C-alpha positions as a Markdown table, in Angstrom:
| # | Residue | x | y | z |
|---|---|---|---|---|
| 1 | Met | 0.0 | 0.0 | 0.0 |
| 2 | Lys | 1.3 | 3.4 | -0.9 |
| 3 | Arg | 0.8 | 5.9 | 1.8 |
| 4 | Pro | 1.5 | 9.6 | 1.8 |
| 5 | Ile | 4.3 | 11.0 | 3.9 |
| 6 | Pro | 3.2 | 13.1 | 6.8 |
| 7 | Arg | 4.0 | 16.8 | 6.4 |
| 8 | Lys | 6.5 | 16.8 | 9.2 |
| 9 | Ala | 8.7 | 14.6 | 7.0 |
| 10 | Ala | 9.2 | 17.5 | 4.7 |
| 11 | Ile | 11.2 | 19.4 | 7.3 |
| 12 | Cys | 14.8 | 19.8 | 6.2 |
| 13 | His | 17.7 | 22.1 | 7.0 |
| 14 | Tyr | 17.9 | 23.1 | 3.3 |
| 15 | Ser | 14.6 | 24.7 | 2.2 |
| 16 | Arg | 15.0 | 24.0 | -1.5 |
| 17 | Ile | 14.8 | 20.2 | -1.1 |
| 18 | Glu | 11.7 | 18.8 | -2.6 |
| 19 | Met | 10.8 | 16.2 | 0.0 |
| 20 | Glu | 7.6 | 14.8 | -1.6 |
| 21 | His | 7.4 | 13.9 | -5.3 |
| 22 | Leu | 6.0 | 11.0 | -7.3 |
| 23 | Phe | 8.9 | 8.7 | -6.7 |
| 24 | Thr | 8.7 | 9.2 | -2.9 |
| 25 | Ala | 5.8 | 6.8 | -2.8 |
| 26 | Lys | 8.0 | 4.1 | -4.4 |
| 27 | Ile | 10.7 | 4.8 | -1.8 |
| 28 | Ile | 8.2 | 4.3 | 1.0 |
| 29 | Glu | 6.8 | 1.2 | -0.7 |
| 30 | Ile | 10.3 | -0.4 | -0.8 |
| 31 | Leu | 10.9 | 0.6 | 2.8 |
| 32 | Glu | 7.5 | -0.9 | 3.8 |
| 33 | Ser | 8.5 | -4.2 | 2.1 |
| 34 | His | 11.5 | -4.4 | 4.5 |
| 35 | Tyr | 10.3 | -2.6 | 7.7 |
| 36 | Gly | 6.5 | -2.6 | 7.6 |
| 37 | Ser | 4.9 | 0.1 | 9.7 |
| 38 | Ser | 8.3 | 1.5 | 10.6 |
| 39 | Ala | 9.0 | 2.6 | 7.0 |
| 40 | Thr | 7.8 | 6.2 | 7.3 |
| 41 | Thr | 9.7 | 6.7 | 10.6 |
| 42 | Ile | 12.9 | 5.3 | 9.1 |
| 43 | Phe | 12.5 | 7.7 | 6.1 |
| 44 | Glu | 12.0 | 10.7 | 8.5 |
| 45 | Ile | 15.0 | 10.1 | 10.6 |
| 46 | Ser | 17.5 | 9.1 | 7.9 |
| 47 | Pro | 19.3 | 12.0 | 6.2 |
| 48 | Leu | 20.8 | 9.5 | 3.6 |
| 49 | Leu | 17.3 | 8.4 | 2.6 |
| 50 | Lys | 16.1 | 12.0 | 2.4 |
| 51 | Tyr | 19.1 | 12.8 | 0.2 |
| 52 | Ile | 18.4 | 9.9 | -2.1 |
| 53 | Asn | 14.7 | 11.0 | -2.2 |
| 54 | Tyr | 15.9 | 14.4 | -3.4 |
| 55 | Lys | 18.2 | 12.9 | -6.0 |
| 56 | Thr | 15.4 | 10.7 | -7.4 |
| 57 | Arg | 12.9 | 13.5 | -7.9 |
| 58 | Ser | 13.2 | 13.3 | -11.7 |
| 59 | Ala | 12.2 | 9.6 | -11.9 |
| 60 | Asn | 8.6 | 10.2 | -13.0 |
| 61 | Arg | 9.2 | 13.4 | -15.0 |
| 62 | Gly | 10.0 | 11.6 | -18.2 |
| 63 | Ser | 13.3 | 11.2 | -20.1 |
| 64 | Lys | 13.6 | 15.0 | -20.6 |
| 65 | Ser | 14.0 | 15.6 | -16.9 |
| 66 | Arg | 17.6 | 15.9 | -15.7 |
| 67 | Ser | 18.7 | 12.6 | -14.2 |
| 68 | Ser | 21.0 | 12.3 | -11.2 |
| 69 | Phe | 23.2 | 9.2 | -11.6 |
| 70 | Ala | 26.8 | 10.1 | -10.6 |
| 71 | Asn | 26.3 | 10.8 | -6.9 |
| 72 | Leu | 23.8 | 8.0 | -6.6 |
| 73 | Tyr | 26.1 | 5.6 | -8.3 |
| 74 | Ala | 29.0 | 6.6 | -6.0 |
| 75 | Leu | 26.8 | 5.6 | -3.1 |
| 76 | Tyr | 25.5 | 2.5 | -4.9 |
| 77 | Val | 28.9 | 0.9 | -5.6 |
| 78 | Leu | 30.2 | 1.6 | -2.1 |
| 79 | Ile | 27.1 | 0.1 | -0.5 |
| 80 | Gln | 27.3 | -2.8 | -3.0 |
| 81 | Asp | 30.9 | -3.4 | -1.9 |
| 82 | Tyr | 29.8 | -3.1 | 1.8 |
| 83 | Met | 27.1 | -5.8 | 1.2 |
| 84 | Glu | 29.2 | -8.1 | -0.9 |
| 85 | Asn | 31.7 | -8.4 | 1.9 |
| 86 | Gly | 28.8 | -9.2 | 4.3 |
| 87 | Phe | 29.3 | -6.2 | 6.6 |
| 88 | Asp | 25.5 | -5.5 | 6.7 |
| 89 | Val | 25.1 | -9.0 | 8.3 |
| 90 | Arg | 28.2 | -9.8 | 10.3 |
| 91 | Gly | 29.6 | -6.3 | 11.2 |
| 92 | Gly | 33.2 | -5.5 | 11.4 |
| 93 | Tyr | 33.3 | -2.8 | 8.8 |
| 94 | Ser | 35.5 | -0.6 | 11.0 |
| 95 | Lys | 38.3 | -3.0 | 10.3 |
| 96 | Tyr | 37.8 | -3.1 | 6.6 |
| 97 | Glu | 40.8 | -2.0 | 4.5 |
| 98 | Gly | 38.6 | -0.1 | 2.1 |
| 99 | Ala | 37.6 | -0.4 | -1.5 |
| 100 | Asp | 40.0 | 0.5 | -4.3 |
| 101 | Phe | 39.2 | 3.5 | -6.5 |
| 102 | Ala | 39.6 | 1.9 | -10.0 |
| 103 | Pro | 37.1 | -1.0 | -9.4 |
| 104 | Leu | 34.6 | 1.4 | -7.9 |
| 105 | Leu | 34.8 | 3.7 | -10.9 |
| 106 | Asn | 34.6 | 0.8 | -13.3 |
| 107 | Arg | 31.4 | -0.5 | -11.6 |
| 108 | Met | 29.8 | 2.9 | -11.9 |
| 109 | Arg | 30.6 | 3.0 | -15.6 |
| 110 | Glu | 29.1 | -0.5 | -16.1 |
| 111 | Leu | 25.7 | 0.7 | -14.6 |
| 112 | Pro | 22.9 | 1.9 | -16.9 |
| 113 | Phe | 23.7 | 5.5 | -18.2 |
| 114 | Gly | 27.0 | 5.4 | -16.4 |
| 115 | Arg | 29.6 | 4.8 | -19.1 |
| 116 | Lys | 30.9 | 8.4 | -19.3 |
| 117 | Leu | 31.0 | 9.1 | -15.5 |
| 118 | Gln | 34.1 | 10.5 | -14.1 |
| 119 | Asn | 35.6 | 10.4 | -10.6 |
| 120 | His | 34.1 | 13.6 | -9.2 |
| 121 | Ala | 31.2 | 12.0 | -7.4 |
| 122 | Leu | 33.4 | 9.6 | -5.5 |
| 123 | Asn | 36.0 | 12.2 | -4.6 |
| 124 | Asn | 34.0 | 15.2 | -3.5 |
| 125 | Arg | 30.7 | 16.0 | -5.3 |
| 126 | Ala | 28.5 | 13.5 | -3.5 |
| 127 | Asn | 29.8 | 14.7 | -0.1 |
| 128 | Asp | 29.6 | 18.4 | -1.0 |
| 129 | Glu | 26.1 | 18.1 | -2.2 |
| 130 | Phe | 25.0 | 16.1 | 0.8 |
| 131 | His | 26.5 | 18.8 | 3.0 |
| 132 | Lys | 24.8 | 21.5 | 1.0 |
| 133 | Tyr | 21.4 | 20.1 | 1.7 |
| 134 | Phe | 22.2 | 19.0 | 5.3 |
| 135 | Pro | 24.6 | 21.6 | 6.6 |
| 136 | Glu | 23.9 | 20.7 | 10.3 |
| 137 | Glu | 24.8 | 17.1 | 9.6 |
| 138 | Asp | 28.5 | 16.5 | 10.5 |
| 139 | Arg | 28.7 | 13.1 | 8.8 |
| 140 | Arg | 29.5 | 12.6 | 5.1 |
| 141 | Pro | 28.3 | 9.6 | 3.1 |
| 142 | Ile | 31.7 | 8.8 | 1.5 |
| 143 | Leu | 34.9 | 8.3 | 3.5 |
| 144 | Arg | 38.2 | 8.1 | 1.7 |
| 145 | Arg | 42.0 | 8.2 | 2.2 |
| 146 | Val | 43.5 | 10.1 | -0.7 |
| 147 | Asp | 47.1 | 8.8 | -0.2 |
| 148 | Ile | 46.1 | 5.1 | -0.7 |
| 149 | Gln | 42.9 | 5.7 | -2.8 |
| 150 | Lys | 40.7 | 3.7 | -0.5 |
| 151 | Tyr | 37.0 | 4.4 | 0.0 |
| 152 | Trp | 34.3 | 3.5 | 2.5 |
| 153 | Ile | 30.6 | 4.2 | 2.8 |
| 154 | Asn | 29.8 | 5.9 | 6.1 |
| 155 | Glu | 28.2 | 3.0 | 8.0 |
| 156 | Ser | 26.6 | 5.3 | 10.6 |
| 157 | Leu | 24.4 | 6.7 | 7.8 |
| 158 | Leu | 23.3 | 3.2 | 6.9 |
| 159 | Thr | 22.0 | 2.5 | 10.4 |
| 160 | Val | 19.0 | 4.0 | 12.0 |
| 161 | Ser | 17.6 | 3.3 | 15.5 |
| 162 | Ile | 14.0 | 2.5 | 16.2 |
| 163 | Ser | 13.2 | 2.2 | 19.9 |
| 164 | Gly | 16.8 | 1.5 | 20.6 |
| 165 | Thr | 17.0 | -1.2 | 17.9 |
| 166 | Pro | 19.6 | -0.6 | 15.2 |
| 167 | Ile | 18.3 | -1.2 | 11.6 |
| 168 | Asn | 20.6 | -1.4 | 8.6 |
| 169 | Ile | 19.0 | 0.1 | 5.5 |
| 170 | Ala | 21.8 | -0.8 | 3.0 |
| 171 | Lys | 19.7 | -3.4 | 1.1 |
| 172 | Ser | 16.7 | -1.1 | 0.8 |
| 173 | Ile | 18.9 | 1.7 | -0.6 |
| 174 | Ile | 20.2 | -0.6 | -3.3 |
| 175 | Glu | 16.6 | -1.5 | -4.2 |
| 176 | Ile | 15.6 | 2.2 | -4.3 |
| 177 | Ile | 18.4 | 3.2 | -6.6 |
| 178 | Asp | 17.7 | 0.2 | -8.8 |
| 179 | Ala | 14.0 | 1.2 | -9.0 |
| 180 | Tyr | 15.0 | 4.8 | -9.9 |
| 181 | Val | 17.3 | 3.7 | -12.7 |
| 182 | Asn | 14.7 | 1.4 | -14.1 |
| 183 | Ala | 12.1 | 4.2 | -14.1 |
| 184 | Lys | 14.5 | 6.5 | -16.0 |
| 185 | Lys | 15.4 | 3.8 | -18.4 |
| 186 | Gln | 11.8 | 3.1 | -19.2 |
| 187 | Ser | 11.0 | 6.8 | -19.7 |
| 188 | Phe | 14.0 | 7.2 | -22.0 |
| 189 | Glu | 13.1 | 4.2 | -24.0 |
| 190 | Gln | 9.6 | 5.6 | -24.4 |
| 191 | Phe | 11.1 | 8.9 | -25.6 |
| 192 | Ile | 13.2 | 7.1 | -28.2 |
| 193 | Ser | 10.2 | 5.0 | -29.2 |
| 194 | Asp | 8.1 | 8.1 | -29.7 |
| 195 | Cys | 10.8 | 9.6 | -31.9 |
| 196 | Gln | 11.1 | 6.5 | -33.9 |
| 197 | Ser | 7.3 | 6.2 | -34.4 |
| 198 | Leu | 7.2 | 9.8 | -35.6 |
| 199 | Lys | 10.1 | 9.1 | -38.0 |
| 200 | Asn | 8.3 | 6.0 | -39.4 |
| 201 | Leu | 5.2 | 8.1 | -40.0 |
| 202 | Tyr | 7.2 | 10.9 | -41.5 |
| 203 | Ser | 5.5 | 11.1 | -44.9 |
| 204 | Lys | 2.0 | 11.5 | -43.4 |
| 205 | Gln | 2.7 | 13.1 | -40.0 |
| 206 | Asp | 5.1 | 15.9 | -40.7 |
| 207 | Arg | 3.0 | 18.4 | -38.6 |
| 208 | Gln | 3.0 | 16.0 | -35.7 |
| 209 | Ile | 6.8 | 15.7 | -35.9 |
| 210 | Ser | 7.1 | 19.5 | -36.1 |
| 211 | Asp | 5.0 | 20.0 | -33.0 |
| 212 | Phe | 6.9 | 17.3 | -31.2 |
| 213 | Ile | 10.2 | 19.0 | -31.8 |
| 214 | Lys | 8.9 | 22.4 | -30.9 |
| 215 | Arg | 7.7 | 21.1 | -27.6 |
| 216 | Leu | 11.3 | 20.1 | -26.9 |
| 217 | Ile | 12.4 | 23.8 | -27.4 |
| 218 | Ala | 10.9 | 25.1 | -24.2 |
| 219 | Pro | 12.2 | 26.6 | -21.0 |
| 220 | Glu | 10.9 | 23.7 | -18.8 |
| 221 | Arg | 12.8 | 21.1 | -20.8 |
| 222 | Asp | 15.9 | 19.3 | -19.5 |
| 223 | Ala | 19.1 | 21.2 | -20.4 |
| 224 | Arg | 20.6 | 18.2 | -22.1 |
| 225 | Val | 17.7 | 17.6 | -24.5 |
| 226 | Phe | 17.5 | 21.3 | -25.2 |
| 227 | Glu | 21.2 | 21.2 | -26.2 |
| 228 | Ile | 20.7 | 18.2 | -28.4 |
| 229 | Val | 17.7 | 19.8 | -30.2 |
| 230 | Ser | 19.5 | 23.1 | -30.5 |
| 231 | Tyr | 22.4 | 21.4 | -32.2 |
| 232 | Ala | 20.1 | 19.4 | -34.6 |
| 233 | Val | 18.3 | 22.5 | -35.6 |
| 234 | Leu | 21.3 | 24.8 | -36.0 |
| 235 | Lys | 23.4 | 22.1 | -37.8 |
| 236 | His | 20.8 | 21.9 | -40.6 |
| 237 | Tyr | 20.2 | 25.6 | -40.6 |
| 238 | Tyr | 23.8 | 26.5 | -41.2 |
| 239 | Ser | 24.5 | 23.5 | -43.6 |
| 240 | Glu | 22.9 | 25.4 | -46.5 |
| 241 | Gln | 24.9 | 28.6 | -45.9 |
| 242 | Ile | 28.0 | 29.0 | -48.0 |
| 243 | Ile | 31.3 | 30.8 | -47.6 |
| 244 | Phe | 33.9 | 31.3 | -50.3 |
| 245 | Ile | 37.4 | 30.3 | -49.1 |
| 246 | Gly | 40.8 | 29.5 | -50.6 |
| 247 | Ala | 44.5 | 29.8 | -50.1 |
| 248 | Ala | 44.9 | 32.2 | -53.1 |
| 249 | Pro | 42.6 | 34.4 | -55.1 |
| 250 | Asp | 42.5 | 31.9 | -58.0 |
| 251 | Asn | 41.8 | 29.0 | -55.7 |
| 252 | Val | 38.6 | 30.3 | -54.0 |
| 253 | Lys | 35.9 | 27.7 | -53.7 |
| 254 | Pro | 32.4 | 27.6 | -52.1 |
| 255 | Glu | 32.2 | 25.6 | -48.9 |
| 256 | Asn | 29.1 | 24.9 | -46.8 |
| 257 | Phe | 29.2 | 25.7 | -43.1 |
| 258 | Cys | 29.4 | 22.6 | -40.9 |
| 259 | Leu | 28.5 | 22.6 | -37.2 |
| 260 | Tyr | 30.2 | 20.1 | -35.0 |
| 261 | Lys | 29.2 | 19.0 | -31.5 |
| 262 | Thr | 32.3 | 19.0 | -29.3 |
| 263 | Gly | 31.2 | 16.4 | -26.8 |
| 264 | Arg | 28.4 | 15.2 | -24.5 |
| 265 | Thr | 26.2 | 17.6 | -22.8 |
| 266 | Asn | 27.4 | 19.0 | -19.4 |
| 267 | Ala | 30.9 | 17.7 | -20.3 |
| 268 | Asn | 34.1 | 19.3 | -19.0 |
| 269 | Asp | 34.9 | 20.7 | -22.4 |
| 270 | Gly | 36.2 | 24.2 | -21.7 |
| 271 | Gly | 32.9 | 25.9 | -22.3 |
| 272 | Ile | 32.4 | 25.1 | -26.0 |
| 273 | Asp | 29.4 | 23.1 | -27.0 |
| 274 | Phe | 29.4 | 23.5 | -30.8 |
| 275 | Val | 32.1 | 24.6 | -33.3 |
| 276 | Met | 31.5 | 25.7 | -36.8 |
| 277 | Arg | 33.8 | 25.2 | -39.7 |
| 278 | Pro | 35.3 | 26.7 | -41.8 |
| 279 | Lys | 34.3 | 30.0 | -40.2 |
| 280 | Gly | 35.6 | 29.1 | -36.8 |
| 281 | Arg | 32.6 | 30.1 | -34.8 |
| 282 | Phe | 31.9 | 28.9 | -31.2 |
| 283 | Phe | 28.6 | 28.2 | -29.6 |
| 284 | Gln | 27.7 | 27.7 | -25.9 |
| 285 | Val | 24.3 | 26.4 | -24.8 |
| 286 | Thr | 23.1 | 27.7 | -21.4 |
| 287 | Glu | 20.0 | 27.8 | -19.2 |
| 288 | Thr | 21.2 | 30.5 | -16.9 |
| 289 | Leu | 21.2 | 34.3 | -17.0 |
| 290 | Asp | 24.0 | 34.5 | -14.4 |
| 291 | Val | 26.4 | 37.1 | -15.8 |
| 292 | Lys | 29.4 | 35.4 | -14.2 |
| 293 | Lys | 28.7 | 32.2 | -16.1 |
| 294 | Tyr | 28.8 | 34.0 | -19.4 |
| 295 | Phe | 32.0 | 35.8 | -18.7 |
| 296 | Leu | 33.6 | 32.7 | -17.4 |
| 297 | Asp | 32.9 | 31.0 | -20.7 |
| 298 | Ile | 34.3 | 34.0 | -22.5 |
| 299 | Asp | 37.4 | 34.0 | -20.4 |
| 300 | Lys | 38.0 | 30.3 | -21.1 |
| 301 | Ile | 38.6 | 31.0 | -24.7 |
| 302 | Glu | 40.5 | 34.2 | -24.2 |
| 303 | Arg | 37.5 | 36.4 | -25.1 |
| 304 | Phe | 37.2 | 34.9 | -28.6 |
| 305 | Pro | 33.7 | 35.7 | -30.0 |
| 306 | Ile | 31.1 | 33.2 | -28.8 |
| 307 | Ser | 27.4 | 32.8 | -29.5 |
| 308 | Phe | 25.1 | 31.8 | -26.7 |
| 309 | Val | 22.1 | 29.6 | -27.2 |
| 310 | Val | 19.9 | 30.5 | -24.2 |
| 311 | Lys | 17.1 | 28.3 | -22.9 |
| 312 | Ser | 14.9 | 31.3 | -22.2 |
| 313 | Ser | 11.9 | 33.0 | -23.8 |
| 314 | Met | 13.2 | 36.4 | -22.6 |
| 315 | Pro | 13.6 | 38.9 | -25.5 |
| 316 | Lys | 17.1 | 39.0 | -26.9 |
| 317 | Glu | 17.4 | 42.7 | -26.1 |
| 318 | Glu | 16.5 | 42.1 | -22.4 |
| 319 | Ile | 19.1 | 39.3 | -22.2 |
| 320 | Glu | 21.8 | 41.6 | -23.7 |
| 321 | Lys | 20.7 | 44.4 | -21.4 |
| 322 | Arg | 21.1 | 42.2 | -18.3 |
| 323 | Leu | 24.5 | 41.0 | -19.4 |
| 324 | Glu | 25.7 | 44.5 | -20.0 |
| 325 | Glu | 24.4 | 45.7 | -16.6 |
| 326 | Gly | 26.0 | 42.7 | -14.9 |
| 327 | Ala | 29.3 | 43.5 | -16.7 |
| 328 | Arg | 29.2 | 47.1 | -15.4 |
| 329 | Asp | 28.4 | 46.0 | -11.9 |
| 330 | Gln | 31.3 | 43.4 | -12.0 |
| 331 | Tyr | 34.0 | 45.3 | -13.8 |
| 332 | Thr | 33.0 | 49.0 | -13.7 |
| 333 | Val | 35.8 | 50.0 | -16.2 |
| 334 | Glu | 34.1 | 50.9 | -19.5 |
| 335 | Thr | 36.9 | 49.4 | -21.7 |
| 336 | Val | 36.7 | 46.1 | -19.9 |
| 337 | Val | 32.9 | 46.0 | -20.2 |
| 338 | Arg | 33.1 | 46.8 | -24.0 |
| 339 | Lys | 35.6 | 43.9 | -24.5 |
| 340 | Tyr | 33.3 | 41.4 | -22.8 |
| 341 | Met | 30.2 | 42.6 | -24.6 |
| 342 | Ala | 32.1 | 42.6 | -27.9 |
| 343 | Ala | 32.9 | 38.9 | -27.3 |
| 344 | Ile | 29.2 | 38.0 | -27.4 |
| 345 | Glu | 28.8 | 37.4 | -31.1 |
| 346 | Glu | 25.1 | 36.5 | -31.0 |
| 347 | Ile | 22.3 | 35.6 | -28.5 |
| 348 | Ile | 20.0 | 32.9 | -29.8 |
| 349 | Asn | 17.0 | 32.7 | -27.4 |
| 350 | Ile | 14.0 | 30.3 | -27.7 |
| 351 | Pro | 11.9 | 32.5 | -30.0 |
| 352 | Arg | 14.8 | 32.9 | -32.4 |
| 353 | Leu | 15.6 | 29.1 | -32.3 |
| 354 | Leu | 11.9 | 28.4 | -33.2 |
| 355 | Glu | 12.2 | 30.9 | -36.1 |
| 356 | Ile | 15.3 | 29.0 | -37.3 |
| 357 | Phe | 13.5 | 25.7 | -36.9 |
| 358 | Asp | 10.7 | 27.0 | -39.1 |
| 359 | Glu | 13.2 | 27.9 | -41.8 |
| 360 | Val | 14.8 | 24.5 | -41.5 |
| 361 | Glu | 11.4 | 22.8 | -41.7 |
| 362 | Asn | 10.4 | 24.9 | -44.8 |
| 363 | Lys | 13.5 | 23.7 | -46.5 |
| 364 | Gly | 12.6 | 20.1 | -46.0 |
| 365 | His | 15.0 | 19.1 | -43.3 |
| 366 | Leu | 12.5 | 17.9 | -40.7 |
| 367 | Lys | 13.4 | 14.2 | -41.0 |
| 368 | Glu | 17.1 | 15.0 | -40.7 |
| 369 | Val | 16.6 | 17.1 | -37.6 |
| 370 | Leu | 14.6 | 14.2 | -36.0 |
| 371 | Asp | 17.3 | 11.7 | -37.0 |
| 372 | Glu | 19.9 | 14.0 | -35.3 |
| 373 | Ile | 17.9 | 14.2 | -32.1 |
| 374 | Ile | 17.5 | 10.5 | -31.9 |
| 375 | Lys | 21.2 | 9.9 | -32.6 |
| 376 | Trp | 22.5 | 12.3 | -30.0 |
| 377 | Ser | 19.8 | 11.3 | -27.4 |
| 378 | Met | 21.0 | 7.7 | -27.7 |
| 379 | Val | 24.6 | 8.9 | -27.4 |
| 380 | Glu | 23.8 | 11.0 | -24.3 |
| 381 | Phe | 22.1 | 8.0 | -22.6 |
| 382 | Asn | 24.9 | 5.6 | -23.6 |
| 383 | Tyr | 22.9 | 3.6 | -26.1 |
| 384 | Leu | 25.3 | 4.5 | -29.0 |
| 385 | Asp | 28.7 | 6.1 | -29.5 |
| 386 | Ala | 28.8 | 9.3 | -31.5 |
| 387 | Asp | 29.7 | 7.4 | -34.6 |
| 388 | Gly | 26.6 | 5.3 | -34.3 |
| 389 | Gly | 28.2 | 2.1 | -33.0 |
| 390 | Glu | 27.7 | 0.3 | -29.7 |
| 391 | Pro | 29.3 | 1.9 | -26.7 |
| 392 | Gly | 32.9 | 1.0 | -26.1 |
| 393 | Thr | 34.8 | 1.0 | -22.8 |
| 394 | Ser | 36.8 | 4.2 | -22.7 |
| 395 | Thr | 37.2 | 7.7 | -24.3 |
| 396 | Asp | 39.5 | 10.6 | -23.7 |
| 397 | Glu | 36.6 | 12.4 | -22.1 |
| 398 | Glu | 36.1 | 9.6 | -19.6 |
| 399 | Glu | 39.8 | 9.8 | -18.5 |
| 400 | Asn | 39.6 | 13.6 | -18.0 |
| 401 | Glu | 39.6 | 13.5 | -14.2 |
| 402 | Ala | 39.7 | 16.4 | -11.9 |
């Protein structure tokens, strides 16, 4: 039986945490299967369960909602190691020599959607985020010794006490994360299935395909899907534009612009999402209006001109005004402000991107745009490599560790 969580369970030190969402009922259901009527109490008193509840809030929001795998997987593989060695049953974890870094990271990458994960979650991000949401909690979920690269799960966070009786929640946490991953996998597969169905009906359902893509170009959509759709649309928009280029006046030839995606979404790629050849134009996709983020991206490439694709319906003029005001507040010196503003080559907001999509559609590239969205969505979720093949085992990006 799925029961709602009492309102007092929503109390948390960090007010932004969403304590109740659709997947919360699944968490309680799993806890009830192990602990019966004590399930809600265990949920209420366990900061680790509350953190996992927060990290799984996207489970029932569809494939387009941002997933949280890295930090959850860091916890998952450490708890898995804890259970495989029988510490949840026989105790003695305080004497354990610890788990090695390389096998833990490899396990994370073997999990669904985990192939491209880096070491950040194991080393600091999971702990930092946990502390962010529970600043009054002195404990951290992951313990490590940097000098010998050994890791432990904080066993005290795996144990709760009900009426003086200790209860180990390791097994239920594994089941909760498994259920979350399964929910995300199902929603992604449905997303890809919907894309494929529209593609198969292309000749008769072009308006349906167009409406489907336009719904993905919206402020509420996940940043990764928005980046993928932006790339698909802009790639085919620029593909028909021509520049004349040559090494000498008698060797000038027409060449079409070609837009390249530099890596996966949210990757540590120096702030460049798309690069255009042969013009040498840079694009960065962003969902923020934080001035510092824009200028950080500009600084990363030595103030080389960069175009921003902004996941916002705010008028272009208003975005530019905010950026300039922010530049004046931050730098005050007029010449510095001018240099930063001059480095912003173009602002492409959602209304402009929809205009571009209409042009692409009118030129008959609707099917190609949908193909591109399917391809890069499958790459993003580790179903394919960028060349269309099955996922391999390692890439340069994967080895780019902090």
